[in-house]
N, C-alpha and C positions, 0 to 999 in steps of 0.2 A: 460384754457390754456393747461393743461395737456392732455385733451381729444383731442385737435387739434394735439398735438404732436403724440399721439398714432395713430390717424387716418392717419397721414402722414408718419407713420413708413415705409411703403413699398417703399418710395422714398429713404430711407437711409438704405441700407443693413447693414452698420456698426452697426446702432442702433439695428437692428433686431438680429444680431449676439450677441450683448451685452446681449439682453434679453434671447436668447436661452442659453447663457452661464450661466446667473443668474439662469435660471430654472433648470439647471443640478446641482446646488450647494446644499450643505447640511449645515445647521446651527445648532449648538448645544447650548442650553441655560441651564445654571446652576442656580438652585434656592436653595440656602442653608438656613437653619434655622439660624437666626442672633445670634449665640453663638459661642465662639471661636473654640471649638472642632468640630463644624459642618462646619463653614466657612473654616477652615483650610483644611479639607479633600477634599471638593469640589474644592478648589483652586489648591491643588496638583493634583487632577484628571484632572483639566483643562489643566495643563501642559502636562500630558500624552496623552490626546486625541488631543490637538493642534499639537503635534509632528507628527500626521498623516496628517498634512496639512488640518485640518478641523477648520474653524473659530469657536471660543468659545465666547459666550456672558454670562458674569457673572453678575447676577442681585441681588441687595440687596439695603439696605438704604445706604446713603452716609457715615454715621458713621461707619457702619460695613464693607463696602468695604475698607475704610481707615484702619480699624483694621486688616482685613485679609492681606492686602498688607504690612502693617507696620511690621507684626509679622512673615511673612513667612520666612523659612530658607532653604538653600540648592540650591536656584535658585532665579532669579530676575524677578518678574512678569512684571516689566516695560520694560524688554528687549524682552518679548514674542510678536512677531508681530501678531500672530493669536488671541490674547486674548483681548477682549473688555469688559470694565466695564460699567454698566448702573445703575445709582443711581436713585431710586424712593422714593418718600416721603411716610411717614406713619404718622398717627396722633400723637400728643404729648402723652407721657405715663409717668407714675410715675416711677422715678428712685431712688431707695434707696440702701443702702449697705446691705450686708448680716450680720445677727447677728451671730457672732462667737460662742455665747453661746447657740444657739438654739439646742434642742435635735435632731430634724430632720435636717440633714446636706444638704438636697436638696436645691439648690439655688432658693428658692421661690421668691426672689427679682427680678428674671428675668421674672416671669410670665406676668406682665403687658406688657413687650416687646413682648413676644410671641403672646399675644392677639392682640397687635397693628399691628404685622406683617401680620395678616390676611388681612389687608387693601392693601397689595401688589397685591391682586388678580386683581383689575381693571386695574392699569397701566401695569401689566405684560401681561394680556390678550390683551390689545391694542397693546403692543409691539410685541407679538407673531403673531397677525393678520398681522401687517405690514411686519414682517419678512416672513410670509407665502406667500406674494405676490412676493417677490424677490428670494425666495429659492425653490428648488425642494422639499426639505423635511426639516421640523423643528423638531428637537429632543430635548425634555426637560428632563433633569436629575434633579430630585428634592429630597430633603431630605424627608424621610418618614413623618416627622412632618410638612411638607409644602404641603401635599396632597390636602387640601381644596383650597389652593391658586392657584394650577394649574388645578383645576377641569374643566376649560373651554377648555382645550386642545382638548377634545373629539368633540368640535363643530367646530374645524378647520380641514378640510378634509386632508391636507397634513402634519399634525402634529401628533406626538405620544410621550408618556411620559414613562420614566423609573424611578422606585423608587430606591433611594439610601438609604441603611440602614447604619447608622453611627456607629453602635455597632457591636460586634463580632457575627459571625454566630452562635456561641455557645449560646450566650444570646438571640438572636432572635429566634433560634430554640426552646429553653426552653419556651420562652414567648408564642409562637404560639401553642406549644404542650400542654401547660397548658390551654390556651384559648379554644382549641378544645376538652378539656376533656380527655387529655392523650390517644389519639387514639391507641397507640401501646406501648408495654413495652420498657423501655430503661434500661441500665446498673444499676442494683440494688445498687451496691456499690457507684456509682456516685451520684445516687439520694439522698443518705444520706448526701452527701457533699453540695448539692445545697441549698443555703439559700432561704427563702421565700422572696417575694417582700416587706414584711412589713418594713416600715421606709425607703424604697429606694426612694420613691417619696412622694409628697404631694397629697392629694385628688384632688386638682384643676388640677395638672399636669396629674394625671391618667385619669381624665375626658377629658382633652385635647388630650391625646394619643388615647382614645377610639373614640372621635369625628373625629379625622383625619383618623382613620381606615375605616370610612364609604366610603372614596374615594379611598382606595387602589386598589379596583377592576378595576379602570379606566386605570391602567398602563399596559404597554406592556411587562414588564419584570422587573427583580431585579438585582441591582448591589451591590457588597459587597467589602468593604475595607478589604479583607480577601484573604488568599492564600490556595489553596487546600493542599499544603504541610503541613500547620499548622492545618487547620480546615476542611479538606476534608470530614471527617465523618459527620460533622454537616451540611455541604452544601448539601451532598447527602440526609440527612434526611429532609432538607428543601424542596429539589426537590421532595422527596417521598410524603411529606405532601401536596404539591400543584400540584400533577400530573394531577388532573382533570381540572386544570385551563389552562393547555396548555400554560404556560408562561415560558420563559427561565430565567435561573439564571447565572450570570457571576461573578466569584470570581477573581477580578483583582488587589488585593492589594499585597504588600503595595503601597499606593499612594505616600508616601514621597520618595524623592530621597534616594537611598541606598548606593551611593558612594559619599563621600564628596570630590568632585574634585575641587570645587571652591577655588582657592588659593588667599586669600586676603592678601594685605600687612599687616604686623604686626600691624601698628597703627590703621587699620580699624577692627581688630579682637577684640572681647570682651575680657576684662581684664581676665576673668576666663579661657579663652582658653590659654592665654599666661602663666597663672599660671599652667595650666594642663601640658603644654610643659615641665615643670621642674620636673614633678612627675614620679615615677616608673610606668611601664606598669601595668594595671589592679589593681591599688592600691587605687583608689579614688571612693567613693560612691557619686552618684548624688542624691540630695533630692529635690523633687518637687511634690506638690499636686494639680497641675492643676490650672485652672482659675476660678473654681466655689466653692472653699473652703477657708474659713478663719479659722485658728486654734484659739481656746481659749488661753488666756495668760498662763494658767496653763499648757496646753499641749505643748506650745512653750518652756516653762521652762523645762519640763521633757525631751523633745527632745534634748535641749541644753545640759542638764546634761548627757543624754545617750550618746551623741556624745563624750563628754569629757571622760566619763568612758571607752568607747570602744577604744579610741585612733586611730580610723580609720580616714584617710584623707577624706575630704568631700567638696562638693560645695552644699550649701543650698540656694535654692530660697525661700526667706521669703517675701511673699507679700499677700495682701488681695485678695479676690475674685474680679473678674471684676464687675464693675457697668454696668448697662444695657446701659447707655449712654457713652460708651467708648470714651475717647479722649487721645491723646498721653501724655498730661500733667498729667492726673491722673493715667497713666499707672503704676506709681511706688509709689502712695500714700500708706502709711503704718501706722498702729498704731505704735506709738513710745514706747520706754521703755519696750518692751516686752521681751527682752533678759536678763538673769541674769547679774547683775553688774559684769563687768570685763571679761565676757565670750569672747567677740570679741578679746580683747587683749590677753587673755589666749590661744586662738587657732590660733593666727596669722600665725604660720608656717604650722599648720596642716589642716587649712580649710579656706574657703572663703564664705562670706555671700553675696548673690546677692539680692538687694531689688527692682530691676526693671525687665524688660523682659529679660529672659536668652535664649541664642541660644541652646535650648534643643537638637535638632537633631545633632548639631556639637559637643556638649558635649558627647552625647551617642556614637557618631562615633569616639571619640578620643581614642587613644591607652591606655591612662592612666586611663580611666573609667572602673571600674570592677564590678559595681553594681548600681542599681537604686531603691531607696526607693520611692515608687510611690503610688498614689491613685488608680492606675489601670484603669484610663480612657482609652477608646479604642485607641485614638491617641497615648498615651504614651506607651501602650502595643505594638502596631504595630511598633512604632519607636524602642522600646527596642528589640523586636524580630528581626527586620531587621538589627540592629547593633550588634546582638549577645550578648546583655548585660542581665544578670539575674536580676530578680525583687525581692525586699522585699515588700510584698503586704500590703497596709494599705488603704483598701477601705473606701469610705465616703458615697456614695449614688448612686442612679440610677442603671446602669448596672455594676458598679464597684465591688460589692461583688461577682457577678457571674464571672466576668472577673478574679477576684483573684483566684477563684476555677480553672478556665481554666489554668491560668499560673502556679499555684502551684501543683494542684492535677492531672490535665489531661496532660499538657505538661511537668510538672516537671522541670520547668526552673525558679523556684522561691521559696521563703519561706514566711510564714505568719508572719507578725508583729502584726497586729491588727485582732483579731478573731471577725468576724461579730457578733457572738453570744454575745459578750461583748461590743457592739457598744456604749452603754451609758456611758462607763467608760473611764477615762483618761488612756492612755497607759503610764506605768511607765518607768522611766529612765532605770531600771534594764532590763525590757523586751526589750527595744530599743537597749541597749548596747549588750545584749545577741544575739539578732537577727543579728546585724551588724557584731559581731565577727564570728557568724556562717557563714554568707554569704561571708565575706571578708577574714577570716583567719582560715578556717577549711577544712578538707579533703572533708566533705559533700559539703561545699560551692564550692570547686574546681570542684567536679563532676557536680554540678548544672551549673556552669559556662561553663564547657565543652559542656554540652547538649545545653545550650543557643547558644554557638558559632556554634555548628553543625547545629542547626535549622536555625540560621541566614544565614549560608552558603547555606543551601538548599533553603531558601526563595530567596536569591539573584540569585542563579543559575536558579530558576524557571522563572526569569524575562528575561533570555537571550534567544536568538534564539532557538526554539525547546522546551523551558521549558513550564511547565504547565500554569504559569501565562501569559506568552507572548502569548501562543496559545489562551487563553480565551480573552485577549485584542484584538488580531487579529480577533477573531470570533465576538466580539461585534462590532468592527469597520466595519467589512464586513457586518454585519447584518444591521447597521444603514445606510450604504452607498449603500445598494442593489438597 
């Protein structure tokens, strides 16, 4: 039937126009790794690119698309007309919880999910082929850890792929610089601060990274959730290291909205935001360790005691790591009885415990928030930077120990709470209380906060007309629309 219609096209100029129009279109396909910090960044990026009147196709499993949409803050993906979600199946995989007492804090319980996600390759390739018939060009933006899944892009003549690095330019640069045998010297003083990758990953995950690297050469360029205002030096070094490859690098972060303009009626706002409204400016510390960490009971107890001793006002997100098979119901499952008896009653006025999903971006953007006790995942760092909030660094695994160095030693917009050299130990209440007092109630803390605010202002300015980030974004959009 279809062939008949095609052959009779010349009788219908309208249909012919329709086809010409199709052939001049551009389609962008997002392929995230199915873990929160990765899903989130590419969904935020979808909004930024869709704003240029470019249709975006966001591809993942049904579960993880639901997770990404359910948790996004600062805008509503359901209201975006240019944004289309495509759910593809993957085989069953083992889903367990993370053991909070494991010595290596890397979320090894997600490994079976990452292995299963490799099966997205076939349905994705079929989808890209069908898109390539109706679009002038298909542009795939994929997580660096999904490189093998998009490897067939090279067999589609009008398709090209761009690799997205979900971590800081600083951490990526160090990783490749070490991989290439340290091809040129870097700042000696800084080198002494850089932790090794020991205990940052499991062996299985390191093997997974290395196997994905085999496909990196297939991409046409790299995108970073980074700003030249923050990491210009390391983006330049990354460019220098890959000069011979003749590939472009675009630093187009932060991806998250930087102005909290959405005015929700009070009853729709999270209770912790209504509590924040009643607090003094910059008086509250926000505590959250991301979606891949579960604290041991003893550590929870020490943190609770440290908060009590410091007398600092706080919002503490106390929840276990995400399971691999996310659903909204288990989004707030938590081990019970982990807080010291009477703690919650004792801190009623001074703090709030959140056991489900917290609107992190809105909390960081609130005038009453003056500090962020964080694991230093890159999403959290970028949100903190863009909102001008200083960090109390408590890294757990992956790129976090190196991000902590970036935040505290390089950018000087934070303090160290947990020294990575003592990662096997429980952080005591005295250490925690001391760090919080330093950040929230000392002259040094004030200076750090001022630097964080200045950097946040510079980052937001770079996103306006004529700013460094806006120019990079315009350059990328012009490049893929050529």
